N, C-alpha and C positions, 0 to 999 in steps of 0.2 A: 912567900906564903900565898900572895895572890895568884901567883903563877900557877901555883899548885891547885888553889881553888878552881881556877879556870880550867885546868887540866881535868880535875876530878868532875867539875860540873860537865865538860865536854865529854868525858866518858860514861857519865850516868846518862847523858841525853843520847848518846849513841846507843849506850844498852837498850834504853826503853824503846827507841825507834827499832832496833833489832827484834826485840821481842814483839813489838806492835806487827811487824813485817813477817815474822816467822809463823808460817803455817804449821798445823799440827804435824805435818810430816818431817818436820826439823828434827823430830826425835827419831825418825826413821834412820835405818841403816845406811840409805843411799844418799844421805845428805853429805855434799862434797865440800871440803875446807881446802884453802890455799894459804900459804905462809910465805914470808920473806925470807931472804938469807939470814936474818938475824933470829927467825923462828918466831916472827910475830905473825897474827892472824890478818891476812890480806883480803879474804872473801869467803863468801858462804853462799852455795848455790842449792837451792831446794829441787824437788822433783818437779815442782809445779812451773819451774822456770823462774822463779823469783829470786832474786840474789842480794847480796849486801858486799858492797866493798869498802875497805878500811884504808885510811892511809896516815902516815905519822909524820910530826915535824921532826928538826933536827935532834931535839931533846929526847926524842922517843915517845913524844906524846901522841895518842891516837887524835888526830885533827879533824877527819872529814869522814862521813858516812854517806855513801850512795846507795839507796834502795832502787832495785829496778824489779818491776813486776810486770807479768804478760799483761798485753793490752786488754782492756775492755770494752764491750759496744752492745747494740742492739742492732737489730736487723728485722724489717716488716715489709708487707706486700699489701697494698690497697688499691682496688679490691683484691680479695684473696681468691675469687671466682670470677671468670670472664667468659665470653662466648669467643669463639674462634674468630679471629679478625680484630677483636677488641685489644684494649692495652690495660697494664696495671702499671702502679708506680711503686718501685722498690726505695725504700728510705731507710738510711743507716746513721747511725752515731757512734763514735770511738772516743776512748782516752787512753793514753799511752802508745799509740800507735804511730809508726813512721810512715806506713803504707797501707792502703786499702784495696782490695779487688774483688770482684764478683764474677763468678765463673758463667758458662753458657753463653759465652759470646759478647758479656758485658766488658770486661777488662778491667783495667785500673781504674780506680774513681777518685776523684777529689770534689772538694777538700777531703782529707782524711778524716778529720775530726766529724763531718756530718754532711749528709746532701741527699739527693735523690735522683733517679732516673728511670725512664718509662720503657717498658719490655712489651712485647707483643707475641708471646709463646703460642706455637700453633697446637701444642698439646701440654697437658698437666707437666709442671716443670719445677724442681725444687732446686732454688738458687742459694749458693754458698757464698758468704761474705768472709773474706780471710782479712784479718787485721795481723800485721806485723810490727813488732816492737823490738826493742834492744834485748829483751828480756824473754822473747818467745812469741808465739802466734796463736791467735785466738779465732775461732770459726764461729759463724751463725748462719742459721738456715731460716730461709721464707719459702713456701710452696705457693704457685699460683696455680689454681684448678681451671682447666680450659674445657667448656663443652663443645665438642668438635662439630663443624659445620657440615650441614647437610650435603649428601653426595648423591648423585644419580646419573642414569643415562637415558636415552630416548633414541630409538631407532625407527625406520620405517622399512617393510618388506613387502612388496618390491618399493624400492624408491622413485621408479618412475613407470607410470600406468597410461593407459589411454582413456580419454574421457569416456565416462561411464563405468570404469572399472572401480575396484576397491584395491586398499592396501591396509596392512596391518600396521599399527603403532605399537611399540613395545617399551614399557618403562620399567627402571629399577631404581631402588633408593635405599640411603641409610641415613639415620639421624633426623628424619622429616617427620613432621606431626601433620602434615596434609600434602595432598598432590591434586594437581588440576592441569589440564590441557586446554588451550583456547580453540579458537575457531570452531565453536559449537560443542565441544567434546563436554566439558565441564569438569568436575570433580571426578578422581578416579580411585578405585579402591580394587585390591588392597594397596596400601601406599607404598610397601616395601616392593611391590612388582606386580606387572600384568600386562594386558592388551587390550586393545580394541580397533574395531574396523571402522574405517572412513573412505568416503568416495568423494573427493574433491572435484568440482567441476573445472578448476583452473589450478596451475601450479601454485602451491601453498606451502607456506612454512609455518609448522606447529610448535608451540613452545610449551615445555613442562615446567611447571612452577612448583618447586618444593620449598613448603614452609618449615622454618625449625625456630628454636628460641632466640636465635641472634638475627631473625630477618627470614630472607627468601633467597633462592639460587635457582637459577633457569638453565635449561638445557633445550637445544632446538634441533629440528630436524627438517627438511626440505622435501616435498612429494612433487615430483615434475609430471604434469599432466600434459599429453600431447592431444590437442583439441580435435574433435571430429569434424570433417568438411561440413561446410555451411553452403548453401546457394540459393538461387532463385531461378525460376523458368517460366517463360511466358510466350504468348502469341500474339503478333500484331493484330490480327483478325481471328477471333476464335469461331467465327460462322462465316464460310465462304460458298459460293456456288462450285458447282462441279466444273472441273477444268481450271479454275482458279488457284492463286497460290497465296501463301501467308508466310510470314518472317517468324521463326523460333529463336527468342533471344535467351541468353543464360549468363549468370555471373557465379563464381563461387569463390571459397576462401578455405585453406588448410587442405586442398585436394591435390594430389599428383596427376590424376587424369580424369577426363569426362567423356561421356559417349551417350548418344541418342540413338534409340531403336529404330525400328520400321524403316530401315534402310539408311539411316543417317550415317551411323557409325562413329568412331572417335572424332571428337571436334576439338578445335584449338583456335586461339590460345585457350588454356584450362581455365584461366581466371575470368573469361568472359569473352561473348562473341555472338554471332547470328549465322542462321541460315535459312534458306527458303525451301519450302515445300509445298508440294501439290498432292495432297492426297485424292484419291479417286473417291472415296467414302468416309464417313465419319471415323476419325482415328485418335486414339489417345498415346501421345508419345511421352517417353519416359527418359528423363536425364540422370543418369548414373555418375556420381562422384564418387572416387575413390582416394583416400588419403591413409597415411600410415595409422590413424587412429580408428578406420573404418570405412564402411560405404553407406550413402545414403542416396534417396531416390527422389525426384521431384516431377510432377507430371503437368501435361498440358493437353488438354482436348479440343481439337479442330472439329467442328461439326459442319459437314458437307451436305449442301442440300442439293438434290437432283433438279433438273431443270423442270419447269412448270409449263407443259405444253397442252393446252385444252382449248376445245371451242365452246364458247358459253353463249346459250341462247337467251336474248333479252326478251322477256315477256312483259314488263312492266307497262302500264300507261302512263304514270306520271313520269316526272324527271328521273334520269337514270345517272348514276355515278359508276363508272367502268370500274374502277378500283375497287370499290365496295363489292360488286359482284364477283371480281376475280378473288376477293379475300373469302368471301361466302363460299367460293368454289374451291378453297384450299391453299390459295397462294398466302406463303408466309412471309412476303416482304424481304428474303435474304436468298433470293435464288434467281437464276436466269429465267426468263418467261418469254413464249411465243404463244399469244393468245388471239383467237378470232372470236369476236362478238359478232352474233348474227341477230339481225331484226327481220323477223319472218314477215311474210306478205300480208299476214293477218292481224300484224301488230302495228299500233299507232302510239308514238310517244309526243307527249305533248309537254311543253313547259308550263310553268305556273303562270296565270293571267295576272297582268299589272293593273293598276289603277292609276289616278290622276297623279300619284306621288311614287307610284312605285313601278319599275320597268317590268317588262314580261320577263318571266324567268327562262333559263335554258332548258333545253329538253335533254340533251346528252352532254355529260362533263367527264374527261378523261380521269379527273382526279390527279393526284401526283404519285410518281412512281421511282424507286431507288435506282434510276437509270444511271446515277454517277458510280456505282458500284457494281451493279449488276446490268447484264446486256438484257433489255426489254424491247420486245417487238409486238406492237398492238396493231390490229387491224379491226375495222368495222364495216361490215357487209350489210347493206340497207336493201331489203326486197319488199318492206313495208313504208309506213310514214312516220317522218320526224319533223314535228312543227315546234318552232319557238313560241313562248308565250307571247300572247298579244298585249300590248302596251295600253295605256290608258288616254283616250281623247287627243285632241290636238291635231296639228297637221302633220302629213305625211312625209317621207323622204325616200330616196332609194337605200340608204344607209342608216346605220344607228348614229345618231347624233343630236344635238340639242335642237328642240324645236317646240311648239306648243305641244303640252301633254308630256307622256313618257314613251321611250323607245319600246319597240318590241323585243323580246328573248332572242338570242341565238339559237339557231337549231342544233349546233354541235359546238362545243368550247374544248379544244384541246391545250391541256397543259404538259403534255409530252408529246412526243412524236407519234402521229396515228395515220394509218392508211385507210382511207376511206373508199369503199368500192359500192356504188350505187346502180344495183341490178335492175333489170328491165322491170317497170312497174313501181318501183320505189321512188320514193320523195323525200327531199330534205329542204324544208323551207323555215326561213326566218319568220318570227310572229310579227305581225302587222302592229302599228303603235300609232299614237297620237302625235309623238315627236318624230316619227320616221320608223320605217320598218328594220327589223333585226337582220343580222348577217346570216346566210344560209349556213356556213361554217365560218368559224373563227380560229385563226392560227393553226391551221391544218398544214403540216410541214409536206407531206408525201400523198399525192392523189394515188387512188389503185386505178388498174386497169379495168375496163369496161363502164366507164362512166358515161352517163347519158346527160349531157349538159342540159338537155331540156328539162331535166327532173330538179334543177337547182332553181331555188326561187328566192330573192329577198321578200321580205314582208312588205305588205301594201302599206302605202302611207295612211295615217290617219286623217280623218275628215276635217 
């Protein structure tokens, strides 16, 4: 009896389990049944894939029931929406599965019972989890929505220009919320595409920045600029006497050739050099520098002064400065000069009188002349009288020198080469002084012809 009870209980338990596992379609016509050779029920398979297997002992009692249902599980994506370039985590769990896999490049996943994996789809993608068990297969899906990254282009036409020219930057974009170009261009509209003109002074790389929900992307284009020639041009002396020369010097960069007008012609080396010129009159020289990006010019003007050749009448009674007389007559200080100063027979030139503490003054002083740069020829013709100023008190002497009182002044004081011609009736006499008489002339380099020695006097000594 106990065996019977166990068998009966076993059968009741198995029947209850079968009823619990059996879905509604168990009553449908497509439920499959299997039997053994003795006609005993050994299995039931339902359309859902669920199945029940029966086994029996030697006495024919049903001893085991094995229920196999299709796997169950869950599948999700977090976050469910990302920006292109971002990532989302796919998570799964399962029961009754012997294997699990995810499509779209993920592949088999473990552990089968549950886990997670990171994915970075470039476009909106639906992922399918496939759970496989002994009783069938179950699928679950999760969708990751992807906001696409902004895309765009940036071009320059032309991409190579000469300095001073312009080029057009053209852009296009998709998926961007804002667009800007650096190097002074700034925000550009419309965002989807347009163009702008730029004139860079040097080779420049422009960057287009496209802003979108996920950040920013950039595109670049380079505009190559060929620089214009540059240079300098000068003259060693910008004012010269007629017949003299000066040196023109030049430097250049980015030039392929160089030339100077007014008879000079092409010059080398192009990068820099010098050349001597002797213009007959005031001349402006033009340096022309030519390069791939164009031509520029530089100028230097040489002022040529004609010689100053004049005869100047000396009419003053007081001390005379020959340079001052020449300046008044038109000598500009930057020209060759041949000047004859004439003291007429009716003219008397006297130096300033001295006193006990001040020497007598000079009657005629040449002054200073630009003889180191220009040819200067000075002649003093004396038909009148030239007297040095008298000194004050003291003893006399034949020449200027220390004594009691002060010396008399020189009749002629030459700071430059001076030819003195004393004509008949003319006199040149140093001033008398208390400390000794002054010189008739001082530092005269060249004597003129026709001098009458009897007309030269040193000043008398003082008492």
